[in-house]
C-alpha positions in Angstrom: -54.0 0.8 -8.8 -55.8 0.9 -12.2 -59.1 2.8 -12.5 -60.4 0.5 -15.2 -61.4 -3.2 -15.2 -61.6 -5.4 -18.2 -64.7 -7.6 -17.8 -65.5 -10.6 -20.1 -68.9 -12.0 -19.4 -69.8 -15.5 -20.7 -73.6 -15.6 -21.1 -76.2 -18.2 -22.1 -77.2 -18.0 -25.8 -80.8 -17.7 -24.7 -80.1 -14.5 -22.8 -80.5 -11.1 -24.6 -77.3 -9.1 -24.8 -78.8 -6.2 -22.8 -79.7 -8.7 -20.0 -76.1 -10.1 -19.8 -74.5 -8.7 -16.7 -72.2 -9.9 -13.8 -75.3 -11.2 -12.1 -76.7 -13.2 -15.0 -73.4 -14.4 -16.6 -72.4 -18.0 -16.5 -68.8 -16.9 -15.9 -67.0 -13.6 -15.3 -63.4 -12.9 -16.0 -61.9 -9.6 -14.7 -58.5 -7.9 -14.9 -57.2 -4.4 -14.4 -56.4 -2.1 -17.4 -54.7 1.3 -17.6 -56.5 2.6 -20.8 -59.8 2.0 -22.6 -58.0 0.4 -25.5 -56.0 -1.9 -23.2 -59.3 -2.7 -21.5 -60.9 -4.0 -24.6 -57.9 -5.8 -25.9 -57.2 -7.4 -22.5 -60.7 -8.7 -22.1 -60.5 -10.4 -25.6 -57.1 -11.9 -24.7 -58.5 -13.2 -21.3 -61.4 -14.9 -23.1 -59.2 -16.5 -25.7 -56.8 -17.8 -23.0 -59.6 -19.2 -21.0 -60.6 -21.5 -24.0 -64.1 -20.0 -24.5 -65.8 -22.3 -27.0 -68.6 -19.9 -28.0 -71.2 -21.4 -30.3 -75.0 -21.0 -30.2 -75.2 -22.0 -26.5 -73.0 -19.3 -25.1 -71.6 -15.9 -26.2 -69.1 -13.5 -24.9 -69.8 -9.9 -23.9 -66.8 -7.6 -23.3 -67.1 -4.5 -21.2 -64.9 -2.0 -19.4 -65.9 -0.7 -16.0 -64.6 1.9 -13.7 -63.3 0.6 -10.4 -65.3 1.6 -7.4 -63.2 2.7 -4.5 -65.5 1.3 -1.9 -65.8 -2.1 -3.5 -64.0 -5.2 -2.3 -61.1 -6.5 -4.3 -62.0 -8.5 -7.4 -60.8 -12.1 -7.5 -59.8 -13.5 -10.9 -59.7 -17.1 -12.0 -56.0 -17.3 -11.0 -56.9 -16.3 -7.5 -55.2 -12.9 -7.6 -57.0 -9.9 -6.0 -57.2 -6.7 -7.9 
């Protein structure tokens, strides 16, 4: 199991970047990653594949998170648990 998670947050353009989180995002895309570099690249690829339109109304914030052992499995848009 990977220790890192690539997280792409789609946030409203009216939301400050520091306030953009899993709780405030319009959409969250998550996938496992083995290295920090893979984490950043994978999140960008996920967002591009999802057809994120961007623009002034929404923006994308990419983060890498450490997996918490006690947390429940993460469900992705494809329905797979990680």
